[in-house]
C-alpha positions as CSV (number, residue, x, y, z in Angstrom):
1,M,58.5,179.3,119.2
2,I,62.1,179.7,118.1
3,D,62.3,183.3,119.5
4,L,60.8,181.8,123.3
5,F,64.0,178.5,122.5
6,Y,66.7,181.1,121.8
7,N,65.5,183.2,125.2
8,V,66.2,180.2,127.6
9,C,69.3,179.8,125.5
10,I,70.5,183.2,126.4
11,H,70.4,182.0,130.1
12,V,71.2,178.7,129.7
13,L,73.2,178.4,126.8
14,L,77.1,179.6,127.0
15,K,78.7,182.4,124.2
16,L,80.7,180.3,122.0
17,Q,82.3,182.7,120.3
18,S,85.9,184.0,122.5
19,P,89.0,186.3,121.4
20,P,92.4,185.0,121.0
21,Y,93.9,184.4,124.7
22,S,97.2,183.6,126.0
23,Y,98.4,180.3,127.7
24,L,98.2,181.4,131.1
25,T,100.2,178.6,134.1
26,D,100.4,181.1,137.0
27,R,98.6,177.9,138.9
28,G,101.3,175.6,138.4
29,Q,102.0,173.1,135.6
30,P,98.9,171.5,133.8
31,F,97.3,168.6,135.7
32,V,97.0,167.0,132.3
33,V,98.4,164.8,130.3
34,I,97.0,164.7,126.4
35,V,96.8,161.4,124.9
36,Q,99.6,161.0,122.1
37,S,100.1,159.3,119.5
38,S,103.5,157.9,117.1
39,K,103.0,161.0,115.2
40,G,102.6,163.5,117.7
41,R,99.3,164.6,116.9
42,G,97.4,164.7,121.2
43,S,94.0,163.9,121.3
44,R,91.7,166.8,120.1
45,Y,88.7,166.4,117.9
46,Q,87.2,169.1,115.4
47,A,83.3,169.0,115.0
48,P,82.4,170.8,112.0
49,W,80.0,173.0,114.5
50,P,80.4,174.9,117.6
51,L,79.5,172.9,119.7
52,Y,77.8,172.9,123.9
53,S,76.2,169.2,125.0
54,M,78.8,166.1,125.3
55,N,78.4,163.4,127.8
56,W,80.6,160.3,127.9
57,S,79.3,156.6,127.1
58,V,79.5,154.4,130.1
59,R,79.1,150.8,128.4
60,P,82.1,148.7,129.1
61,D,82.6,148.3,125.2
62,K,82.5,151.6,124.2
63,R,85.7,153.1,126.9
64,F,86.4,156.5,124.7
65,R,83.0,157.1,123.0
66,L,81.2,160.7,124.0
67,A,78.6,162.2,122.3
68,L,78.2,165.8,120.8
69,G,75.6,168.5,120.6
70,S,76.0,171.4,117.9
71,F,74.8,175.0,119.0
72,V,73.8,176.8,115.7
73,E,71.0,179.3,116.2
74,E,68.5,177.9,114.2
75,Y,66.3,175.0,113.7
76,N,68.6,172.6,112.1
77,N,71.7,170.7,114.3
78,K,73.6,167.8,114.6
79,V,74.3,165.5,117.3
80,Q,77.1,163.8,116.4
81,I,78.8,160.0,118.2
82,I,82.6,160.3,118.5
83,S,84.9,156.9,119.2
84,L,88.6,157.1,120.0
85,D,91.4,154.9,118.5
86,E,93.4,153.7,121.4
87,E,96.3,152.6,119.0
88,T,96.4,156.1,116.7
89,S,94.8,157.8,119.9
90,E,92.5,160.1,117.0
91,F,88.9,160.7,117.4
92,S,87.0,159.5,114.4
93,A,83.1,160.3,113.9
94,K,81.2,157.1,113.6
95,S,77.4,158.3,113.5
96,T,75.6,161.9,112.4
97,F,72.7,162.4,112.8
98,D,70.1,165.4,112.5
99,H,68.7,167.2,115.6
100,P,65.8,170.2,116.0
101,Y,67.7,172.9,118.0
102,P,70.6,172.6,119.8
103,T,70.3,169.8,122.6
104,T,70.4,171.6,125.9
105,K,72.0,168.5,127.3
106,I,72.8,165.1,126.4
107,M,73.0,161.4,127.8
108,W,74.3,157.9,127.3
109,I,72.0,155.6,129.4
110,P,73.6,154.8,132.6
111,D,74.1,151.8,131.8
112,S,77.3,150.3,133.1
113,K,77.2,147.0,132.7
114,G,75.8,146.8,128.6
115,V,72.5,144.9,129.4
116,Y,70.0,147.3,128.2
117,P,70.1,148.6,124.7
118,D,72.5,151.0,123.5
119,L,70.8,154.3,124.5
120,L,70.7,158.0,125.1
121,A,68.8,161.0,125.4
122,T,68.4,164.7,123.8
123,S,66.7,167.5,125.2
124,G,65.5,170.4,123.6
125,D,62.0,171.3,122.6
126,Y,61.4,167.5,123.8
127,L,63.1,164.9,125.3
128,R,63.9,162.5,122.6
129,I,65.3,159.2,122.7
130,W,68.0,157.5,120.4
131,R,69.4,154.2,119.3
132,A,73.3,154.2,119.1
133,G,74.9,152.5,115.7
134,E,77.4,153.0,113.1
135,P,77.0,154.7,111.0
136,Y,73.2,155.3,111.6
137,T,72.0,156.3,114.6
138,L,68.0,155.7,115.1
139,F,65.3,158.1,116.2
140,E,63.3,155.6,119.1
141,C,60.5,158.0,120.9
142,V,60.1,161.9,121.4
143,L,58.2,162.2,125.3
144,N,55.7,165.0,124.9
145,N,53.0,165.7,127.9
146,N,51.4,168.4,126.2
147,K,50.5,166.2,123.0
148,N,46.9,168.9,123.1
149,S,49.3,171.8,121.9
150,D,51.2,172.5,119.1
151,F,53.2,174.4,121.5
152,C,55.9,173.5,123.5
153,A,58.0,174.9,127.1
154,P,61.3,174.2,125.8
155,L,63.1,171.7,128.2
156,T,66.4,173.7,129.8
157,S,68.0,169.6,131.0
158,F,67.1,166.1,132.4
159,D,68.5,163.6,133.8
160,W,68.9,159.9,133.9
161,N,68.3,157.7,136.9
162,E,71.6,155.8,137.2
163,V,70.0,153.3,140.1
164,D,66.5,152.5,137.6
165,P,67.6,153.7,134.0
166,N,64.0,153.3,133.3
167,L,63.3,156.7,135.1
168,I,64.0,160.3,133.1
169,G,63.6,163.8,135.3
170,T,63.2,167.1,133.2
171,S,63.1,170.6,133.4
172,S,61.3,173.1,131.9
173,I,60.8,177.1,131.4
174,D,57.2,176.2,132.4
175,T,58.6,175.9,136.4
176,T,58.3,172.6,136.0
177,C,59.8,169.1,136.3
178,T,58.4,165.9,134.7
179,I,59.1,162.4,135.7
180,W,59.1,159.9,132.6
181,G,59.4,156.4,132.9
182,L,60.7,155.0,130.4
183,E,60.2,151.2,129.1
184,T,63.3,150.2,127.4
185,G,63.4,146.7,127.6
186,Q,66.7,144.6,128.1
187,M,68.6,142.9,125.2
188,L,67.1,139.5,125.2
189,G,67.9,138.2,121.2
190,R,65.4,141.2,120.1
191,V,65.0,144.6,119.5
192,N,62.2,146.2,121.8
193,E,60.9,149.5,120.9
194,V,61.6,152.2,123.5
195,T,58.5,153.9,124.9
196,G,57.6,156.4,127.6
197,H,55.1,157.5,130.0
198,V,54.4,160.7,132.4
199,K,54.7,159.3,136.0
200,T,54.5,162.7,138.1
201,Q,54.6,166.3,136.5
202,L,54.7,168.9,139.8
203,I,55.4,172.5,139.6
204,A,59.1,173.0,141.1
205,H,59.9,176.7,141.3
206,D,58.5,180.1,141.3
207,K,60.0,180.8,137.9
208,E,61.9,178.8,134.5
209,V,64.2,175.1,136.1
210,Y,67.3,175.1,134.9
211,D,68.5,172.1,135.6
212,I,67.6,168.3,137.6
213,A,69.3,166.2,138.9
214,F,68.6,162.9,141.1
215,S,70.6,162.2,144.6
216,R,72.0,158.9,145.3
217,A,70.6,159.0,148.7
218,G,67.9,156.7,149.9
219,G,68.8,154.2,147.8
220,G,69.0,156.4,144.6
221,R,66.2,156.5,143.0
222,D,63.3,158.6,144.5
223,M,65.2,161.8,145.4
224,F,66.0,164.5,143.4
225,A,67.2,168.6,143.0
226,S,66.9,171.3,141.1
227,V,67.4,174.8,140.5
228,G,65.8,177.2,138.9
229,A,65.4,181.3,137.8
230,D,64.3,182.1,140.9
231,G,67.7,181.7,142.5
232,S,66.7,178.6,144.4
233,V,68.2,175.4,145.2
234,R,64.9,172.4,146.0
235,M,64.6,168.7,146.9
236,F,61.8,166.4,146.1
237,D,61.5,162.7,147.3
238,L,58.9,160.8,144.6
239,R,57.2,159.4,147.6
240,H,55.9,162.0,149.5
241,L,56.0,165.2,146.6
242,E,53.6,166.9,148.5
243,H,56.2,169.3,149.8
244,S,60.0,169.8,149.2
245,T,62.7,170.9,150.9
246,I,64.6,175.0,150.0
247,I,68.2,173.4,150.1
248,Y,69.5,177.4,149.6
249,E,68.2,180.5,148.0
250,D,70.6,183.1,146.5
251,P,70.7,186.4,148.2
252,Q,70.4,188.4,145.6
253,H,68.2,185.9,144.0
254,T,70.0,185.6,141.0
255,P,69.4,182.8,138.5
256,L,70.9,179.5,139.1
257,L,71.8,177.4,136.3
258,R,73.3,174.4,137.0
259,L,73.5,171.6,140.3
260,A,75.6,168.5,140.4
261,W,75.3,165.7,143.5
262,N,78.7,164.3,144.7
263,K,79.1,161.0,143.5
264,Q,80.3,159.3,146.5
265,D,78.6,161.5,149.2
266,P,74.9,162.4,148.6
267,N,75.4,164.9,151.5
268,Y,77.4,167.2,148.9
269,L,75.8,169.0,145.9
270,A,77.4,172.0,143.8
271,T,75.8,175.0,142.0
272,I,76.4,178.0,140.0
273,A,74.8,180.8,139.5
274,M,74.0,182.4,136.6
275,D,77.1,185.2,135.0
276,A,79.1,183.7,138.7
277,C,82.6,183.5,139.0
278,E,82.2,181.1,142.0
279,V,80.9,177.6,142.6
280,I,78.9,177.4,145.6
281,I,79.1,174.0,147.5
282,L,76.1,173.1,150.1
283,D,75.3,170.0,153.0
284,V,71.8,169.3,152.8
285,R,72.3,168.9,156.9
286,V,72.9,172.4,156.3
287,P,70.4,174.0,154.4
288,C,70.7,177.5,153.7
289,T,74.2,177.6,154.1
290,P,77.4,177.2,151.9
291,V,79.5,175.0,153.4
292,A,82.0,176.3,150.4
293,R,82.9,178.4,147.8
294,L,85.2,178.1,144.9
295,N,86.4,181.2,143.9
296,N,89.4,181.5,142.0
297,H,87.6,181.6,138.1
298,R,88.6,184.7,136.3
299,A,85.2,184.6,134.6
300,C,81.6,183.3,135.0
301,V,81.8,179.3,135.6
302,N,79.9,177.2,133.2
303,G,80.1,173.9,134.1
304,I,80.9,171.5,137.1
305,A,81.3,167.7,137.5
306,W,82.5,165.8,140.4
307,A,84.8,163.2,140.7
308,P,83.1,159.3,140.5
309,H,85.8,158.0,142.7
310,S,86.4,160.9,145.3
311,S,84.0,162.6,147.4
312,C,86.4,165.2,148.0
313,H,87.5,166.0,144.4
314,I,85.4,168.6,141.6
315,C,86.4,169.8,138.2
316,T,85.3,173.1,137.3
317,A,85.1,174.7,134.1
318,G,84.5,178.6,132.7
319,D,85.0,181.8,130.2
320,D,88.3,182.1,131.4
321,H,89.6,178.9,129.2
322,Q,90.2,177.0,132.5
323,A,89.3,173.6,133.9
324,L,90.5,173.3,137.4
325,I,90.2,171.0,139.7
326,W,90.1,171.5,143.8
327,D,90.3,169.2,146.8
328,I,87.4,170.2,149.1
329,Q,88.3,167.2,152.1
330,Q,89.5,170.5,154.9
331,M,85.9,172.0,154.6
332,P,84.3,173.8,156.4
333,R,87.6,175.4,156.0
334,A,87.9,178.0,153.4
335,I,89.0,176.4,149.6
336,E,91.4,178.8,148.5
337,D,93.0,177.5,145.4
338,P,92.5,174.6,143.0
339,I,95.2,171.8,143.4
340,L,95.4,171.2,139.3
341,A,94.6,173.2,136.3
342,Y,94.1,173.4,132.7
343,T,93.8,175.9,130.0
344,A,92.2,175.4,126.9
345,A,93.9,178.1,124.9
346,E,91.3,178.6,121.9
347,G,88.6,179.3,123.8
348,E,85.9,179.7,126.7
349,V,85.3,175.7,128.3
350,N,81.9,175.7,128.1
351,Q,81.2,171.9,128.8
352,I,83.0,169.2,131.4
353,Q,82.3,166.0,132.1
354,W,84.3,163.5,134.0
355,G,84.3,159.9,132.8
356,A,81.8,157.8,135.2
357,T,83.5,154.8,133.7
358,Q,87.3,156.3,133.5
359,P,88.5,158.1,136.4
360,D,91.5,159.0,135.0
361,W,90.1,160.9,132.5
362,I,88.0,164.3,131.8
363,A,86.5,165.7,128.5
364,I,86.1,169.3,127.5
365,C,84.2,171.7,125.3
366,Y,85.5,175.0,123.5
367,N,84.2,176.2,120.3
368,R,84.2,173.3,117.8
369,H,86.7,171.2,120.0
370,T,86.4,168.4,122.4
371,E,89.4,167.7,124.3
372,I,90.0,164.5,126.8
373,L,92.4,165.0,129.4
374,R,94.0,162.2,131.5
375,V,94.5,163.3,135.2
């Protein structure tokens, strides 16, 4: 089981050790202002272990809260919830709990109004739901669609539906995507048990599925896309699962590792291939032909994040220690250079997230560090 899981990690998770690296400024000045306290320290947090997964909380009463997942090559791993004190501009750990294997993804419930329980989900060997608290985070449930076997197919990623927080989609190395129905219970003065059930499971690709993401098209509830080891991007509609649409196929059938939908214009999505230095921008109205390629990274790209407030901006991060912001409004003309750049001098940037409810802030992970950057 552990060998199988780390075979997936070779493709999906990223290298976390890096040599010393100099600060590069050949694209101009860094685009960020690091939050400073009166003592001059920046808003960077150092975890006790190498980090991979990371996600912003979207609750209005938890402005600068993030969940972090460790990447330790053994069974015992950790998830930690940290929060920024806006007066001192310093992070502190609010809750830390054990997790089997590294988390391939972490997400907070997409609850920008704060009406649902304060939940977060993690994927690894299974999908797990947790109820956040200080100092203790409580385990709620594990979602397992293969209860008749002692073995499982590890999950490479998942997505939590923003329109209907009772829907979660997972992707797995067994070529399938599973849509789960979650019964969270709204906060009505009592604590309700969180449970889940399989709404549907489908064979999504010919090989391992590496990522899944819901689209905001068609009301934002029923349409999603996935990418996988067969090098294709496929789009599905929960209302018509008898067929799918191939949006893109890599000419060399290179595995595609990640995808992300434009938050403001659901016609566009971005994807990255294994060990590739470029990001591919696709238009679902023109299948199979990229409308743009963002190729200024000097090493493989690890993460992509669309701006939550703009249809024209996307941020990318890679092994070249850089986070780049791009303006793509001139498509289909070639996008030659990013408009802003930031270099993490101490390590390869393996994760990037744009704050969904705080569009002025981006978070990155490298080595043991999480840093929040102001655009």
